[in-house]
SELUMDREN-981586 format. One record per atom (N, C-alpha, C, O): residue number from 1; residue in three letters; atom name; x, y, z. Coordinates in Angstrom, 3 decimals. Example, Ala and Ser with C-alpha at 12.3 -4.5 7.8 and 13.67 -1.06 7.14 Angstrom:
2
(1, "ALA", "N", (13.190, -5.690, 7.800)) (1, "ALA", "CA", (12.300, -4.500, 7.800)) (1, "ALA", "C", (13.200, -3.300, 7.800)) (1, "ALA", "O", (14.236, -3.319, 8.465)) (2, "SER", "N", (12.850, -2.250, 7.080)) (2, "SER", "CA", (13.670, -1.060, 7.140)) (2, "SER", "C", (12.900, 0.030, 7.870)) (2, "SER", "O", (13.409, 1.138, 8.039)) 
***
This chain:
87
(1, "MET", "N", (-1.752, 10.626, -9.800)) (1, "MET", "CA", (-1.164, 9.764, -9.298)) (1, "MET", "C", (-1.529, 9.791, -7.963)) (1, "MET", "O", (-2.027, 10.601, -7.181)) (2, "THR", "N", (-0.977, 8.238, -7.943)) (2, "THR", "CA", (-1.406, 7.720, -6.286)) (2, "THR", "C", (-0.451, 7.195, -5.639)) (2, "THR", "O", (0.026, 6.248, -6.265)) (3, "PHE", "N", (0.092, 7.407, -4.564)) (3, "PHE", "CA", (1.411, 7.102, -3.778)) (3, "PHE", "C", (0.955, 6.889, -2.370)) (3, "PHE", "O", (0.020, 7.413, -1.764)) (4, "ASP", "N", (1.771, 6.061, -2.017)) (4, "ASP", "CA", (1.681, 5.593, -0.120)) (4, "ASP", "C", (2.521, 6.510, 0.092)) (4, "ASP", "O", (3.302, 6.886, -0.782)) (5, "GLY", "N", (2.469, 7.159, 1.665)) (5, "GLY", "CA", (3.300, 8.013, 2.244)) (5, "GLY", "C", (2.620, 8.565, 3.323)) (5, "GLY", "O", (1.398, 8.635, 3.452)) (6, "ALA", "N", (3.801, 9.098, 4.380)) (6, "ALA", "CA", (3.313, 9.781, 5.183)) (6, "ALA", "C", (3.471, 10.810, 6.266)) (6, "ALA", "O", (4.525, 10.718, 6.896)) (7, "LEU", "N", (2.692, 11.718, 6.598)) (7, "LEU", "CA", (3.651, 12.708, 7.611)) (7, "LEU", "C", (3.376, 12.880, 8.880)) (7, "LEU", "O", (2.294, 13.232, 9.349)) (8, "VAL", "N", (4.386, 12.624, 9.466)) (8, "VAL", "CA", (4.494, 12.530, 10.636)) (8, "VAL", "C", (5.157, 13.343, 11.700)) (8, "VAL", "O", (6.082, 13.919, 11.128)) (9, "ARG", "N", (5.146, 13.678, 12.968)) (9, "ARG", "CA", (5.566, 14.337, 13.835)) (9, "ARG", "C", (5.935, 13.523, 15.140)) (9, "ARG", "O", (5.257, 12.968, 16.005)) (10, "GLU", "N", (6.955, 13.644, 14.976)) (10, "GLU", "CA", (7.778, 12.675, 15.867)) (10, "GLU", "C", (8.980, 13.638, 16.797)) (10, "GLU", "O", (9.702, 14.227, 15.993)) (11, "GLN", "N", (9.333, 13.912, 18.110)) (11, "GLN", "CA", (9.799, 14.413, 18.367)) (11, "GLN", "C", (10.508, 15.532, 17.979)) (11, "GLN", "O", (11.675, 15.743, 17.650)) (12, "GLY", "N", (9.392, 16.272, 18.114)) (12, "GLY", "CA", (9.775, 17.656, 17.847)) (12, "GLY", "C", (9.795, 17.972, 16.155)) (12, "GLY", "O", (9.824, 19.091, 15.643)) (13, "VAL", "N", (9.780, 17.152, 15.713)) (13, "VAL", "CA", (10.303, 17.362, 13.876)) (13, "VAL", "C", (9.250, 16.728, 13.339)) (13, "VAL", "O", (8.907, 15.598, 13.687)) (14, "THR", "N", (8.539, 17.569, 12.258)) (14, "THR", "CA", (7.672, 17.402, 11.180)) (14, "THR", "C", (8.525, 16.654, 10.031)) (14, "THR", "O", (9.631, 17.050, 9.664)) (15, "PHE", "N", (7.818, 15.443, 9.478)) (15, "PHE", "CA", (8.650, 15.212, 7.985)) (15, "PHE", "C", (7.872, 14.579, 7.439)) (15, "PHE", "O", (6.911, 14.209, 8.114)) (16, "GLY", "N", (7.936, 14.180, 6.007)) (16, "GLY", "CA", (7.151, 13.731, 5.206)) (16, "GLY", "C", (7.593, 12.170, 4.338)) (16, "GLY", "O", (8.187, 12.248, 3.263)) (17, "ILE", "N", (7.275, 10.979, 4.863)) (17, "ILE", "CA", (8.084, 9.591, 3.845)) (17, "ILE", "C", (7.214, 9.790, 2.599)) (17, "ILE", "O", (6.192, 10.475, 2.552)) (18, "VAL", "N", (7.757, 9.101, 1.607)) (18, "VAL", "CA", (7.271, 8.712, 0.625)) (18, "VAL", "C", (7.821, 7.124, 0.152)) (18, "VAL", "O", (8.983, 6.737, 0.282)) (19, "VAL", "N", (6.622, 6.277, -0.458)) (19, "VAL", "CA", (7.311, 4.658, -0.479)) (19, "VAL", "C", (7.340, 4.855, -2.088)) (19, "VAL", "O", (6.437, 5.202, -2.848)) (20, "VAL", "N", (8.618, 4.530, -2.329)) (20, "VAL", "CA", (9.459, 4.410, -4.129)) (20, "VAL", "C", (10.068, 2.956, -4.007)) (20, "VAL", "O", (10.428, 2.351, -2.997)) (21, "LYS", "N", (10.077, 2.552, -5.414)) (21, "LYS", "CA", (10.672, 1.606, -5.988)) (21, "LYS", "C", (12.345, 1.884, -5.400)) (21, "LYS", "O", (13.112, 2.834, -5.245)) (22, "ASN", "N", (12.320, 0.072, -5.155)) (22, "ASN", "CA", (14.250, 0.005, -4.944)) (22, "ASN", "C", (15.521, 0.932, -5.609)) (22, "ASN", "O", (16.468, 1.595, -5.186)) (23, "HIS", "N", (14.848, 0.496, -7.103)) (23, "HIS", "CA", (15.492, 1.322, -7.865)) (23, "HIS", "C", (16.146, 2.585, -8.135)) (23, "HIS", "O", (17.184, 2.819, -8.754)) (24, "VAL", "N", (15.174, 3.499, -7.431)) (24, "VAL", "CA", (14.961, 5.214, -6.777)) (24, "VAL", "C", (16.019, 4.961, -5.756)) (24, "VAL", "O", (17.058, 5.122, -6.397)) (25, "LEU", "N", (16.336, 4.662, -4.558)) (25, "LEU", "CA", (17.116, 4.542, -3.563)) (25, "LEU", "C", (18.554, 4.058, -4.210)) (25, "LEU", "O", (19.541, 4.453, -3.589)) (26, "ASN", "N", (18.793, 3.260, -5.371)) (26, "ASN", "CA", (19.938, 3.051, -6.087)) (26, "ASN", "C", (20.760, 4.145, -6.647)) (26, "ASN", "O", (21.894, 3.893, -7.054)) (27, "SER", "N", (20.319, 5.225, -6.692)) (27, "SER", "CA", (21.053, 6.574, -7.383)) (27, "SER", "C", (20.682, 7.484, -6.695)) (27, "SER", "O", (19.528, 7.591, -6.278)) (28, "SER", "N", (21.575, 8.255, -6.477)) (28, "SER", "CA", (21.278, 9.519, -5.646)) (28, "SER", "C", (20.769, 10.448, -6.370)) (28, "SER", "O", (19.921, 11.244, -5.966)) (29, "GLY", "N", (21.207, 10.422, -7.398)) (29, "GLY", "CA", (20.486, 11.680, -8.779)) (29, "GLY", "C", (18.767, 11.142, -9.099)) (29, "GLY", "O", (17.805, 11.902, -8.978)) (30, "GLU", "N", (18.693, 10.077, -9.407)) (30, "GLU", "CA", (17.089, 9.422, -9.119)) (30, "GLU", "C", (16.705, 9.932, -7.772)) (30, "GLU", "O", (15.884, 10.836, -7.928)) (31, "ALA", "N", (16.885, 9.784, -6.892)) (31, "ALA", "CA", (16.780, 10.072, -5.668)) (31, "ALA", "C", (16.348, 11.544, -5.359)) (31, "ALA", "O", (15.182, 11.762, -5.028)) (32, "GLY", "N", (17.091, 12.372, -5.440)) (32, "GLY", "CA", (16.713, 13.955, -5.474)) (32, "GLY", "C", (15.760, 14.348, -6.773)) (32, "GLY", "O", (15.504, 15.516, -7.066)) (33, "ARG", "N", (15.403, 13.504, -7.311)) (33, "ARG", "CA", (14.274, 13.981, -8.056)) (33, "ARG", "C", (13.392, 13.478, -7.492)) (33, "ARG", "O", (12.491, 14.282, -7.252)) (34, "ALA", "N", (13.189, 12.362, -7.108)) (34, "ALA", "CA", (11.983, 11.822, -6.435)) (34, "ALA", "C", (11.363, 12.669, -4.951)) (34, "ALA", "O", (10.275, 12.694, -4.375)) (35, "ILE", "N", (12.824, 13.366, -4.709)) (35, "ILE", "CA", (12.359, 14.057, -3.358)) (35, "ILE", "C", (11.598, 15.271, -4.181)) (35, "ILE", "O", (10.489, 15.705, -3.873)) (36, "ALA", "N", (12.322, 15.691, -5.174)) (36, "ALA", "CA", (11.652, 17.332, -5.624)) (36, "ALA", "C", (10.185, 16.985, -6.302)) (36, "ALA", "O", (9.202, 17.704, -6.124)) (37, "ALA", "N", (10.173, 15.709, -7.154)) (37, "ALA", "CA", (8.982, 15.751, -7.706)) (37, "ALA", "C", (7.748, 15.541, -6.166)) (37, "ALA", "O", (6.566, 15.671, -6.486)) (38, "PHE", "N", (7.928, 15.344, -5.150)) (38, "PHE", "CA", (7.134, 15.023, -4.396)) (38, "PHE", "C", (7.387, 15.609, -3.194)) (38, "PHE", "O", (7.098, 15.066, -2.128)) (39, "ARG", "N", (8.080, 17.038, -3.316)) (39, "ARG", "CA", (7.994, 18.180, -2.177)) (39, "ARG", "C", (6.545, 18.999, -2.595)) (39, "ARG", "O", (5.781, 19.395, -1.714)) (40, "PRO", "N", (6.333, 19.152, -3.704)) (40, "PRO", "CA", (4.778, 19.963, -3.131)) (40, "PRO", "C", (3.475, 19.332, -2.533)) (40, "PRO", "O", (2.493, 19.899, -2.054)) (41, "VAL", "N", (3.787, 17.775, -2.722)) (41, "VAL", "CA", (2.615, 17.536, -1.404)) (41, "VAL", "C", (2.746, 17.758, -0.296)) (41, "VAL", "O", (1.831, 18.036, 0.479)) (42, "PHE", "N", (4.480, 17.632, 0.098)) (42, "PHE", "CA", (4.829, 17.891, 1.681)) (42, "PHE", "C", (5.838, 19.130, 1.771)) (42, "PHE", "O", (7.066, 19.052, 1.739)) (43, "PRO", "N", (4.965, 20.437, 1.904)) (43, "PRO", "CA", (5.836, 21.836, 1.319)) (43, "PRO", "C", (6.398, 21.894, 2.744)) (43, "PRO", "O", (5.809, 21.264, 3.622)) (44, "GLY", "N", (7.421, 22.557, 3.017)) (44, "GLY", "CA", (8.124, 22.972, 4.158)) (44, "GLY", "C", (8.729, 21.880, 5.102)) (44, "GLY", "O", (9.418, 22.206, 6.069)) (45, "VAL", "N", (8.471, 20.654, 4.815)) (45, "VAL", "CA", (9.199, 19.367, 5.729)) (45, "VAL", "C", (10.218, 19.061, 5.014)) (45, "VAL", "O", (10.488, 19.670, 3.979)) (46, "PRO", "N", (10.953, 18.022, 5.498)) (46, "PRO", "CA", (12.146, 17.347, 5.044)) (46, "PRO", "C", (11.286, 15.856, 4.446)) (46, "PRO", "O", (10.271, 15.300, 4.864)) (47, "LEU", "N", (12.018, 15.604, 3.536)) (47, "LEU", "CA", (11.591, 14.287, 2.978)) (47, "LEU", "C", (11.760, 13.117, 2.901)) (47, "LEU", "O", (12.654, 13.241, 2.064)) (48, "VAL", "N", (11.704, 12.190, 3.017)) (48, "VAL", "CA", (12.305, 10.673, 3.390)) (48, "VAL", "C", (12.109, 9.921, 2.503)) (48, "VAL", "O", (10.882, 9.829, 2.506)) (49, "LEU", "N", (12.528, 9.214, 1.612)) (49, "LEU", "CA", (11.943, 7.788, 0.755)) (49, "LEU", "C", (12.329, 6.759, 1.595)) (49, "LEU", "O", (13.213, 6.729, 2.452)) (50, "MET", "N", (11.378, 5.747, 1.151)) (50, "MET", "CA", (11.484, 4.576, 1.708)) (50, "MET", "C", (10.891, 3.349, 0.655)) (50, "MET", "O", (9.753, 3.115, 0.248)) (51, "ALA", "N", (12.132, 2.725, 0.428)) (51, "ALA", "CA", (11.630, 1.231, -0.632)) (51, "ALA", "C", (11.642, 0.048, 0.690)) (51, "ALA", "O", (12.178, 0.145, 1.794)) (52, "GLN", "N", (10.871, -1.027, 0.127)) (52, "GLN", "CA", (11.170, -2.192, 0.788)) (52, "GLN", "C", (11.870, -3.365, -0.037)) (52, "GLN", "O", (11.763, -3.170, -1.248)) (53, "ASP", "N", (12.448, -4.345, 0.245)) (53, "ASP", "CA", (13.091, -5.375, -0.478)) (53, "ASP", "C", (11.933, -6.649, -0.488)) (53, "ASP", "O", (10.775, -6.535, -0.087)) (54, "SER", "N", (12.405, -7.589, -0.916)) (54, "SER", "CA", (11.384, -8.479, -1.583)) (54, "SER", "C", (10.845, -9.112, 0.073)) (54, "SER", "O", (9.679, -9.476, 0.220)) (55, "ARG", "N", (11.560, -9.154, 0.891)) (55, "ARG", "CA", (11.167, -9.383, 2.249)) (55, "ARG", "C", (9.914, -8.384, 3.097)) (55, "ARG", "O", (9.110, -8.614, 4.001)) (56, "GLY", "N", (10.207, -7.371, 2.386)) (56, "GLY", "CA", (9.535, -6.559, 3.284)) (56, "GLY", "C", (10.398, -5.177, 4.501)) (56, "GLY", "O", (9.903, -4.223, 5.101)) (57, "VAL", "N", (11.617, -5.625, 4.435)) (57, "VAL", "CA", (12.650, -4.714, 5.171)) (57, "VAL", "C", (12.885, -3.504, 4.511)) (57, "VAL", "O", (13.538, -3.432, 3.471)) (58, "PRO", "N", (12.337, -2.480, 5.123)) (58, "PRO", "CA", (12.712, -1.041, 4.269)) (58, "PRO", "C", (14.223, -0.675, 4.465)) (58, "PRO", "O", (15.116, -1.192, 5.136)) (59, "THR", "N", (14.179, 0.346, 3.677)) (59, "THR", "CA", (15.749, 1.111, 3.644)) (59, "THR", "C", (15.205, 2.836, 3.351)) (59, "THR", "O", (14.473, 2.950, 2.368)) (60, "TYR", "N", (15.448, 3.858, 3.960)) (60, "TYR", "CA", (15.359, 4.744, 3.739)) (60, "TYR", "C", (16.338, 5.624, 3.534)) (60, "TYR", "O", (17.430, 5.496, 4.086)) (61, "TYR", "N", (16.037, 6.681, 2.665)) (61, "TYR", "CA", (16.909, 7.804, 2.427)) (61, "TYR", "C", (16.380, 8.994, 2.368)) (61, "TYR", "O", (15.229, 9.170, 1.969)) (62, "GLY", "N", (17.244, 10.047, 2.800)) (62, "GLY", "CA", (16.972, 11.545, 3.140)) (62, "GLY", "C", (17.975, 12.153, 4.173)) (62, "GLY", "O", (19.172, 12.224, 3.896)) (63, "ARG", "N", (17.501, 12.567, 5.305)) (63, "ARG", "CA", (17.773, 13.526, 6.186)) (63, "ARG", "C", (18.401, 12.241, 7.225)) (63, "ARG", "O", (17.647, 11.331, 7.569)) (64, "SER", "N", (19.645, 12.274, 7.609)) (64, "SER", "CA", (20.721, 11.367, 8.265)) (64, "SER", "C", (19.985, 11.026, 9.669)) (64, "SER", "O", (19.989, 9.841, 10.001)) (65, "ASP", "N", (19.258, 12.110, 10.650)) (65, "ASP", "CA", (18.882, 11.860, 11.633)) (65, "ASP", "C", (17.199, 11.663, 11.626)) (65, "ASP", "O", (16.521, 11.418, 12.625)) (66, "ILE", "N", (16.861, 11.779, 10.691)) (66, "ILE", "CA", (15.144, 11.162, 10.240)) (66, "ILE", "C", (15.554, 9.777, 9.874)) (66, "ILE", "O", (14.614, 9.059, 10.215)) (67, "VAL", "N", (16.333, 9.179, 9.440)) (67, "VAL", "CA", (16.591, 7.866, 8.536)) (67, "VAL", "C", (16.783, 7.138, 9.713)) (67, "VAL", "O", (15.966, 6.266, 10.007)) (68, "GLN", "N", (17.985, 7.428, 10.607)) (68, "GLN", "CA", (18.028, 6.736, 11.836)) (68, "GLN", "C", (17.062, 6.479, 12.746)) (68, "GLN", "O", (16.963, 5.376, 13.285)) (69, "PHE", "N", (16.360, 7.363, 12.966)) (69, "PHE", "CA", (14.927, 7.280, 13.875)) (69, "PHE", "C", (14.083, 6.055, 12.702)) (69, "PHE", "O", (13.584, 5.026, 13.158)) (70, "LEU", "N", (14.055, 6.284, 11.649)) (70, "LEU", "CA", (13.077, 5.270, 11.160)) (70, "LEU", "C", (13.697, 4.177, 11.341)) (70, "LEU", "O", (13.134, 3.232, 11.893)) (71, "ALA", "N", (14.789, 4.118, 10.971)) (71, "ALA", "CA", (15.223, 2.488, 10.716)) (71, "ALA", "C", (15.424, 1.938, 12.614)) (71, "ALA", "O", (15.772, 0.792, 12.900)) (72, "SER", "N", (15.213, 2.689, 13.359)) (72, "SER", "CA", (15.123, 2.146, 14.845)) (72, "SER", "C", (13.409, 1.808, 15.377)) (72, "SER", "O", (12.988, 1.522, 16.498)) (73, "ILE", "N", (12.657, 1.984, 14.021)) (73, "ILE", "CA", (11.143, 1.784, 14.790)) (73, "ILE", "C", (10.605, 0.836, 13.963)) (73, "ILE", "O", (11.191, 0.710, 12.888)) (74, "SER", "N", (9.452, -0.019, 14.197)) (74, "SER", "CA", (8.817, -0.654, 13.318)) (74, "SER", "C", (7.665, 0.395, 11.921)) (74, "SER", "O", (6.869, 1.293, 12.193)) (75, "PRO", "N", (7.983, -0.138, 10.580)) (75, "PRO", "CA", (7.156, 0.503, 10.021)) (75, "PRO", "C", (5.676, 0.568, 10.376)) (75, "PRO", "O", (5.005, 1.579, 10.166)) (76, "SER", "N", (5.139, -0.664, 10.980)) (76, "SER", "CA", (3.825, -0.345, 11.274)) (76, "SER", "C", (3.217, 1.073, 12.296)) (76, "SER", "O", (2.073, 1.454, 12.540)) (77, "ARG", "N", (4.221, 1.455, 12.606)) (77, "ARG", "CA", (4.028, 3.041, 13.832)) (77, "ARG", "C", (4.020, 3.714, 13.128)) (77, "ARG", "O", (3.654, 4.791, 13.600)) (78, "ILE", "N", (4.362, 3.800, 11.484)) (78, "ILE", "CA", (4.047, 4.838, 10.788)) (78, "ILE", "C", (2.505, 5.254, 10.210)) (78, "ILE", "O", (1.799, 4.394, 9.683)) (79, "PRO", "N", (2.184, 6.255, 10.318)) (79, "PRO", "CA", (0.357, 6.606, 10.146)) (79, "PRO", "C", (0.307, 6.795, 8.313)) (79, "PRO", "O", (-0.062, 7.826, 7.750)) (80, "TRP", "N", (0.818, 5.411, 7.549)) (80, "TRP", "CA", (0.677, 5.427, 6.215)) (80, "TRP", "C", (-0.618, 5.324, 5.743)) (80, "TRP", "O", (-1.568, 4.647, 6.133)) (81, "LYS", "N", (-0.446, 6.402, 4.503)) (81, "LYS", "CA", (-2.173, 6.446, 4.002)) (81, "LYS", "C", (-1.656, 6.988, 2.395)) (81, "LYS", "O", (-0.602, 7.518, 2.043)) (82, "GLN", "N", (-3.035, 6.555, 1.525)) (82, "GLN", "CA", (-2.664, 6.681, -0.020)) (82, "GLN", "C", (-2.712, 8.287, -0.271)) (82, "GLN", "O", (-3.398, 8.961, 0.497)) (83, "TYR", "N", (-2.187, 8.751, -1.051)) (83, "TYR", "CA", (-2.128, 10.363, -1.600)) (83, "TYR", "C", (-2.249, 9.868, -3.082)) (83, "TYR", "O", (-1.576, 9.085, -3.753)) (84, "THR", "N", (-3.571, 10.765, -3.386)) (84, "THR", "CA", (-3.419, 11.104, -4.874)) (84, "THR", "C", (-3.302, 12.540, -4.921)) (84, "THR", "O", (-3.431, 13.373, -4.023)) (85, "VAL", "N", (-2.999, 12.682, -6.291)) (85, "VAL", "CA", (-2.376, 14.069, -6.785)) (85, "VAL", "C", (-2.304, 14.265, -8.400)) (85, "VAL", "O", (-1.754, 13.567, -9.252)) (86, "ASN", "N", (-2.946, 15.289, -8.498)) (86, "ASN", "CA", (-3.197, 15.986, -9.651)) (86, "ASN", "C", (-2.100, 16.184, -10.575)) (86, "ASN", "O", (-1.605, 17.311, -10.546)) (87, "ASN", "N", (-1.534, 15.231, -11.503)) (87, "ASN", "CA", (-0.112, 16.204, -12.202)) (87, "ASN", "C", (-0.359, 17.059, -12.798)) (87, "ASN", "O", (0.535, 17.747, -13.291)) 
***
């Protein structure tokens, strides 16, 4: 499995971000399952999900302080990379 994500260290907090499809964020159950599925890639740190609409505007799901921080910055500041995980 290949996905886009980032490991971020900002303001003394380290957290992971994973890019998902919009529909994942529309269901707290599905979002919770996605976070659980990606947790082994980012062990021991909070995990935030990010989806973009058709215009590229991001929406974040996860810990509220991290979501508020991410909503206040440009996604271009995030050190995105492509991850490959063997299932």
